[in-house]
C-alpha positions as CSV (number, residue, x, y, z in Angstrom):
1,M,-88.6,30.4,58.0
2,Y,-90.4,32.6,60.5
3,K,-90.0,35.6,58.2
4,K,-91.8,33.8,55.4
5,H,-94.5,32.7,57.8
6,L,-95.0,36.2,59.2
7,V,-95.6,37.5,55.6
8,V,-98.0,34.7,54.9
9,Q,-100.0,35.2,58.1
10,K,-100.4,38.9,57.4
11,F,-101.7,38.1,53.9
12,V,-104.1,35.4,55.2
13,C,-105.6,37.7,57.9
14,L,-106.0,40.5,55.3
15,A,-107.6,38.0,53.0
16,A,-110.1,37.1,55.8
17,I,-111.1,40.7,56.1
18,I,-111.4,41.2,52.4
19,A,-113.5,37.9,52.0
20,S,-115.8,39.1,54.9
21,A,-116.3,42.4,53.2
22,I,-117.1,40.6,49.9
23,V,-119.7,38.5,51.8
24,F,-121.2,41.7,53.3
25,L,-121.4,43.5,49.9
26,Y,-123.0,40.4,48.4
27,S,-125.6,40.4,51.2
28,L,-126.4,44.0,50.2
29,G,-126.7,43.2,46.5
30,I,-128.3,39.7,46.4
31,M,-131.8,41.1,46.1
32,T,-131.0,43.8,43.5
33,D,-132.7,42.1,40.5
34,L,-135.6,40.8,42.6
35,Y,-136.4,44.3,43.8
36,D,-136.0,45.9,40.4
37,T,-138.2,43.3,38.7
38,L,-140.7,42.2,41.2
39,Y,-141.4,45.0,43.7
40,D,-143.7,46.9,41.4
41,T,-145.7,43.8,40.6
42,M,-147.3,43.9,44.1
43,R,-150.0,46.5,43.6
44,N,-151.5,46.2,47.1
45,P,-148.9,46.4,50.0
46,N,-151.6,45.2,52.4
47,N,-152.1,42.0,50.5
48,I,-148.9,40.7,48.9
49,M,-150.9,37.8,47.3
50,Q,-152.4,40.4,45.0
51,T,-149.9,40.6,42.2
52,D,-149.6,41.2,38.5
53,V,-147.1,38.3,38.2
54,A,-147.6,34.8,39.6
55,G,-144.6,33.7,41.7
56,S,-143.5,37.3,42.5
57,I,-144.0,36.4,46.2
58,V,-140.4,35.2,46.2
59,Y,-139.3,38.8,46.7
60,Y,-141.1,38.9,50.0
61,N,-140.1,35.3,50.9
62,M,-136.5,36.4,50.8
63,Q,-136.8,39.4,53.0
64,E,-136.3,37.6,56.4
65,F,-133.4,35.5,55.0
66,N,-131.7,38.7,53.7
67,R,-132.0,40.4,57.1
68,Y,-130.3,37.5,58.8
69,F,-127.7,37.2,56.0
70,L,-126.8,40.9,56.4
71,R,-126.5,40.5,60.2
72,Y,-124.4,37.4,59.8
73,S,-122.1,39.1,57.3
74,I,-121.5,41.9,59.9
75,V,-120.7,39.2,62.5
76,L,-118.2,37.7,60.0
77,I,-116.5,41.0,59.6
78,L,-116.2,41.4,63.4
79,L,-114.7,37.9,63.7
80,A,-112.2,38.8,61.0
81,A,-111.4,41.9,62.9
82,F,-110.9,39.7,66.0
83,L,-107.9,38.1,64.2
84,Y,-106.3,41.5,64.3
85,I,-107.4,42.2,67.9
86,T,-105.6,39.0,69.0
87,N,-102.6,40.0,66.8
88,T,-102.9,36.8,64.7
89,H,-101.5,38.7,61.8
90,I,-98.1,39.7,63.4
91,R,-97.6,37.4,66.4
92,R,-94.5,35.3,66.3
93,R,-95.9,32.7,68.8
94,Y,-99.6,31.9,68.9
95,Y,-101.4,31.7,72.2
96,I,-104.9,30.4,73.1
97,G,-106.5,33.7,72.0
98,N,-105.1,33.3,68.5
99,F,-106.4,29.8,68.1
100,I,-109.8,30.9,69.5
101,A,-110.0,33.7,66.9
102,I,-109.0,31.3,64.1
103,G,-111.5,28.7,65.3
104,L,-114.4,31.2,65.6
105,F,-113.8,32.8,62.2
106,S,-113.5,29.4,60.5
107,A,-116.5,27.8,62.2
108,F,-118.8,30.8,61.6
109,S,-117.6,31.0,58.0
110,I,-118.5,27.3,57.4
111,Y,-121.9,27.8,59.2
112,L,-122.7,30.9,57.1
113,T,-121.8,29.2,53.9
114,I,-124.1,26.3,54.6
115,F,-126.9,28.6,55.8
116,A,-126.7,30.9,52.8
117,H,-126.3,28.1,50.2
118,R,-129.4,26.2,51.6
119,Y,-131.7,29.2,51.4
120,I,-130.4,30.7,48.2
121,Q,-131.0,27.4,46.4
122,I,-134.6,27.4,47.8
123,F,-135.2,31.0,46.6
124,K,-133.6,30.3,43.2
125,G,-136.2,27.5,42.7
126,Q,-138.9,30.0,43.6
127,W,-137.5,32.6,41.3
128,L,-137.5,30.1,38.4
129,Q,-141.2,29.5,39.0
130,V,-142.1,33.2,38.3
131,D,-144.4,33.7,35.3
132,F,-141.9,35.4,33.1
133,E,-144.3,36.1,30.3
134,A,-146.5,38.1,32.7
135,L,-143.4,39.7,34.1
136,K,-142.3,40.8,30.6
137,A,-145.7,42.2,29.9
138,H,-145.7,44.1,33.2
139,S,-142.2,45.4,32.5
140,E,-143.2,46.7,29.1
141,L,-146.3,48.3,30.5
142,W,-144.7,50.0,33.5
143,G,-141.2,50.5,32.2
144,T,-139.6,48.3,34.9
145,L,-136.6,46.0,34.7
146,Y,-137.1,42.7,33.1
147,T,-134.7,39.8,33.6
148,E,-134.8,36.1,33.9
149,S,-131.2,36.0,35.1
150,T,-130.2,34.1,38.2
151,F,-126.8,35.9,38.3
152,W,-127.2,37.3,41.9
153,L,-128.3,34.0,43.2
154,D,-125.6,32.0,41.4
155,L,-122.9,34.4,42.5
156,H,-122.9,32.9,46.0
157,Y,-120.8,30.0,44.6
158,C,-118.0,32.4,43.9
159,V,-118.4,34.5,47.0
160,F,-118.4,31.5,49.4
161,A,-115.6,29.8,47.5
162,I,-113.4,32.8,48.3
163,L,-114.5,32.7,51.9
164,L,-113.8,28.9,52.2
165,I,-110.4,29.3,50.6
166,C,-109.6,31.9,53.2
167,V,-110.7,29.5,55.9
168,C,-108.5,26.8,54.5
169,A,-105.5,29.2,54.3
170,L,-106.1,30.3,57.9
171,I,-106.2,26.8,59.2
172,A,-103.1,25.8,57.2
173,N,-101.4,28.9,58.5
174,A,-102.2,27.8,62.1
175,V,-100.9,24.3,61.5
176,W,-97.7,25.7,60.0
177,K,-97.4,28.0,63.0
178,V,-97.7,25.1,65.5
179,K,-95.1,23.1,63.5
180,L,-92.7,26.1,63.6
181,M,-93.3,26.6,67.3
182,K,-92.5,23.0,68.0
183,E,-89.3,23.2,65.9
184,E,-88.3,26.3,67.8
185,A,-88.9,24.7,71.1
186,Q,-86.9,21.7,70.1
187,I,-83.9,23.9,69.0
188,L,-84.1,25.8,72.3
189,E,-84.1,22.5,74.2
190,E,-81.1,21.2,72.3
191,G,-79.3,24.5,73.0
192,R,-80.0,24.1,76.7
193,R,-78.7,20.6,76.7
194,A,-75.5,21.6,74.9
195,I,-74.9,24.4,77.5
196,S,-75.5,21.9,80.4
């Protein structure tokens, strides 16, 4: 039983690293369409209210959120690495450090999911208020990208679903580990009693 569990916990810890990397890559790409379509609509960098397209301010509104999102995704990668530092991926018995690593990664993942979802929904609403007719005219005039797609904003559902599945798997793995440790302790105790 322990052999199966050791394989599973290696896989779960690797999945946590991969999910964290996906969140990081998503934080780098989330503003791709906004940059390509809206950046050039701001003709005066000193006054972002001067724009060729009403509603294009969403690009600037997202800047601070994106900075925090990028930093938080780096923290998430470090917390996933902490699972490896505490040997959560190979340890036969878990100690307090392993449970702390699992708890920190899980709690921060849930926090980041709520934080990102809340703001992305706000910015999606702002994006949908852009004057797309003016944006299309601007795009044709200046040869810039034109899109009405919310793909990058909607992608967060998939990205954070992957992260939360990893969190559930990590917690389930820890519960399974505790159960195995209790069973092992019980077997050892019965063995001691039989010897006495």
